[in-house]
N, C-alpha and C positions, 0 to 999 in steps of 0.2 A: 644692328650694324647696318649703316649708311653705305649705299654704293651708289656707284654712278652708272648711267645709260646711254646706250647708243641704239638708236632705231635705222634700220638700215631698209629703206623701200625702194625696191626695185619695180617700177612704173610697168604695169601692164604683164606682170610676171607670169600669171596664168595661162594655159593653153589648154587646147585639148589633142587628143591623139591624131597623130598626123600619118598619112600611109608612107608618103618618103623616109621617115625617121622609123618605119618599121612597128608602126602603131604606138610609138611612144610620143609622149609630149616632148618639147624643147628641152624643158627642165630634165627630164627623164634621160634624154639623149646625150645630153651635155657631157663632158669630162669636168665633173665638180668636186675633185677632193676636198677643197674646204669648206664646200657647202654640204658634203657629207659628214665632214669632221664636226661642224656645227650642229647639224641635226642629231649626230650621235651621241654628242655631250649635253643636246639639250632637251626639251620636250616639245612635240609637233603638235600639228592640228590644220584644220581649214579655217579659215574667215570667210563670212562674208560683209562687203565692204557697207553694204546700207542693209539689204534683208535678202535671203535667198531668192534666185531668179530676177533681181532689179539690176540691170547694167547701171553702173554707176560712172559719173564724171570725174576727170581726175580731181576736181574741186570739191565735188559734194564728196566724195570716198575720203579726200584728206580731212575735211572736217570731221567727218563721221570716225574716222581711225584716231582721230586727236581728241574723241569725246564729245564733240557738238554735235547736235540734232541738226543735218542739213534742212530738215522740214521747217525748222524757225529760224537759223541763222542765214540760210543761203538767201542772196539777192541777185544773183546772176554772176557770170563767170568774168565778164569785162572788168569788174572793180579789182578783183585779185591780181589780173592780168596787169593792169596798170600799177597799182601798188607795188608787185614783185618788178616792175620795170623802173622803178625810183621814182613814179611821179605821185605829187602829193594831191591825191584826190578827195574833194571836199563832199560835204554832205549833200551839197544840191549839184554836183556833178553826175553826170551819167557817163561810163566807160564801157568800151567794147574790145572784145577780142578782133585781132583783123590777120589775114592770110595775104601775104603777096602771093598771086596766082598768074596762069598764063591764059591770055585771053585770045582769041582768034575766029575770026569769022562769027561772032556772036555767041561762040561758045569757050566756056571755061574747060581747057584742056589739060591743064594740070593744076591742082588746087595748091599744091607748094611751091611752084615755079621751081622745080627740080631742087626742092630743099635747098635753095640759095643760100650761099655763105653769108654769116651773120654781118661780117664786115661791110659787104656789097647791100645788105637790106638797110642797115644803119645809114649809109649813104643816100639811098634812094628815100627813107623815111626824113632824113634832114633836108633834101630838095623839097619835099612835100610840104613839109612844115615852113618853109622859105616861101613857096611860090602859089600855094593856093589860098586863097581869100574867102572866107565865109562871113555870113551874117553874126556869128558869134564866136567867141575866143574858143580855139581848141588848142589840144596838144597831141601830136601823134610822134610816136617813138618806137624806133625798132627794138625788138625784143631778141629772141634766140633764132637763128636760121630765119625761116620764112616769116617768123610770127612777127606781129606789132601790136600796137596799141592805140587808141584813140580815146580821148576823152572831150567831151562838149560840155564846156563850163555853164553851170546854172539851169541846165535841164532835166535834171532828175526827175521831176514831175512828168516829163514825157518819155518815161521808160517802157511804156507798154508797145514797143515795136519789133518787127521781125527781122528778117535777115535777108541777105541777098546771095547766101552761098547755098549752093544746088546740092553740095554734099557729095556728088559724084562728076566724075570728069565727062565730057561729052554733053553736057547739058548747060543752056544758057543761065547766066545769072538770074536770081529771083528778084521781083519786085519789092522794096520795102512796105511792109504793111504795117497798119497801126490798130489803135482800139479805141482812140479819143482824141479830141481835137488838140491836146498837149502833144500827145505822141504823132498826130499828122506833120506838126512842124519839124519834130526829130527826123522823121522819114523824109521830110522833104530835104532838109538839112544832109542827110545822109547821102541820098541821091545826087546833090549837087557836089558834095565832096568825093564821091567815088567818080563823076563824072570828069572833074578838074584834075584829080590825082591822075587818073588814066591819061590825060594830055601829057602832064609832066612826066609821066614813066616813059611812054611811047619814044619820046625822043631823048631820052637821059642817056649820056655816053656809056654807063654801065650795062644797059639792054641793048645798044649798038655792039658792044664788044660781045655779049652775049649771043646775039643773031650770028656774028660772024664765026663764033666757035661753035655754032650748032646747039648751043644751050637753050633751055626755056627761058623765055625772057619774063622777067616779074613787070608785067605792064598792066594789072589790074589789082582791084583790093576787093578781097571777101569779108565783110564785115558780120559779126556775130555775135552773141552772149551778153546781149546788153546789161549792165549791172549797177547797181547803185551800194552806198554803204551798208554793210550787214550790221546785225543786232548781234553783238557777241556778248554775253552776260557776265562772263568772268574769265581774263586772259588766262592762258594757261602755266604761266608762273606763278600766279597768284593762286591759282586753284590748288597746284602741288607744291608750292614753295621752293621751286627749283631754278636755278639760272638755266634758260633753255636758249642753244644754239642751233644754227642749221646751215648744213652745206647743201646749196642746190644751185643748178645753172639755168633753171625755167623759171619765167617769170611767174605763171600762173600759181606753181607750187611754193615759189618764194613769197608770192603775195598771200596765200592762206595763213602760209608759216608767221609771216609778218603780222597779219592780221588779228591772229591769236596771241601775239607777245612774244614769239621767238626773235632774237637778235639773228641776222642773216651774216654770214662769216664769208667775206670776199676771198675767192681762191682762183689764183691763176691756173690756166689750163684744164679747167672744165667747161664742156660745151653745150651738154646735154644732147648732144648727137653721137653718132657711130665713133667718132674720133676722139671722144672725150679720154682724158687720163687718169685712168681709175686708181694708180697707185697715188697719183697728187691729191686725189680725194681722201684715199683712205690715210695717208699721211696726217692730212689737215683734220682727219676726225680724231685720229690719235691725239694729234696736239691739242684740239678744242678741248679734251676731256680735262686738262690741266686748269682751265678757266670756268668749264660748264659743267652742270650735275647733267644735263640731259642732251644729248646732241642727234639731230636728225639728219639722215645722210641720203639724198635723193639720188636715183640712178635711174637715168631716162630711157636710156637707148633700147632696152627690152621693148617699150612699148613703141617705138618708132618701127622696130624689125615687124611687130604684129600688124600695125597699121599698113606696112609695105606688103604685107602676106608673104615674107621671106622666111620660110622656117629656118634655114640653115644659117642665115644672119642672126636670127635671134637665139641660135646655140651658140654663134662666136660672142655676142654679147651676154649671154649668160655666162659663158667662160671668162670672160672679162671681168664680170661681177664675180666671179669665184676668186681671182685674184685680188680683187679689193677686199674680201671677206679675209683671204689668207693673210694679206697684210695686217690687217686689226686682229686677228686673232693669235697671231705671232707677237703682236705689240702691246697687249692688253694685258691685266690681270684678271683671269674670270674669275677669281673670288671675290674681287672687288668691283666687279662691272656685271651689268646684265646687258645681253644683247637680242635684239629681235630683230628677226629679217621677215619680210612679208612684201606683197604687192598692194596697191591700192584697189586693182582690179583685174581681171583676165581681159587679156586682149588677143584671142585665137587668131591665128594665121588664117584660117578659112574664112574666118567672119571680116577680117580687117578693121574690126571695130572693136570698143568694148562689149563683154558680155556679161551675163548675171552668173557666170560660175563661179563657185569658192575659190579661194587664192591660198597656196601653201603658206603656213605660218610655221617660224621657228622662235623659241626663247631660249637661251642658254646663259649659261654664267652662274653667280654664287646664288646658292640657296634653291635652284631649280631641280624639282622631282624628274628625274630623266625617265623616258619610256625605252620601247625595245626598237625605236625607228633607227635604223643606221645608214640611210642614204634620204637624199633630198628627192621630192617629186610629188606631182598630185596623189598619186596613188598610194605613195608611202606616207605621206604626212596625214592622209586621210586615217590611216591606223593608228595616230598618234595618241597621246595621253590627253592632250586639250580638246580632242574631239573636234566638232563643228560648232564654232562660235559666231557671234556678231563681234564686227570689228572695233566697236567701243568699247568692249571689256579688255582690249590688248593693253592699253596704256594703264588702267587699275590694275591688271596683273604684274605688268611690270613694276609699277610703284610699290607694290607690297614686295615684291621680291627685293626691290632698292630700300626697302625700311624706311619710304616715304608716305605709306598710307596711313591714316588715322582709323583708331577704332571707331567703329559705330556702336553707341551703347554703353552700359556701365562695365 
């Protein structure tokens, strides 16, 4: 029997016990009747996105989860950001992830410019594209919230370049480093671009308005994640013989999915931030099953709360995720559908970054052998029937349950 599949990925889902939550993780503390229902009707476990103890980036984690070895296919984050933002990235281009940031007295005081609204960031990006002149062709485009992407045409050979992001507030931006002469030219162009963009941003009406309102201004660009076109051996739909669609509001993740062959499904009302509309996303996922065999649903704000170190906000976002899962469970036929829920990595509130901790995993639906786990959570899932596995095995397990795996041997 062939079934359809929904893969729900809650970014940064995993966490560690938190004192203010009574020693529970946000997932264990949150009120999650629908996630508990999923766990009770499915089989649970823990998964390591790359390997035990290795903190994973969102890009490398998604590649691994989808069955691609990141050590062979990964060529830097920027390519995926640009692809997800709708830019046609060529093989001889180099692309970068960019943050709008707040710069004062030689220091970066806010790496995300107060998580500036997407609409404002897009206006600022448009001004930079129109007003900054460089000795090479470039494309600069806003992505989601404080994120943007930069593509330098024809400079792929100069990809061995560092970043100016100090990754910590209260520190000055780094100088762009380089490893060879071709990368030296890239570093010099990046330095010129940041300087000219700063001049444009300082006097932009949006930032003048933000100053008057007491908000962090987006007057500086932090550039990192140099990336060129990856080597993808076989696209996901070709490998599994399915039509695959993805619902995602974050450029980076959208770029990874697009790179491996997923069609991106546009949905109004999803932002990738705390204000994202979870029911709109859930409805879109259910509807997508009419056209697609495999639907990937990405949920970002759990990760944002972990990066902000805000345990109660992460609890709130997990409860928002629970409503998304509840709608899907109420509107699909579990006998004909396989549902997987996990995260791409853990983002503990105490760390405010990705960690190498394993991530809870649940697989439910037709054909699943259930276990005795009756509630979601790190400690609960660790007792599940799947045990602790590598993330690269998740999709093959799903495809077997979906009746789409081919026998190996006679």
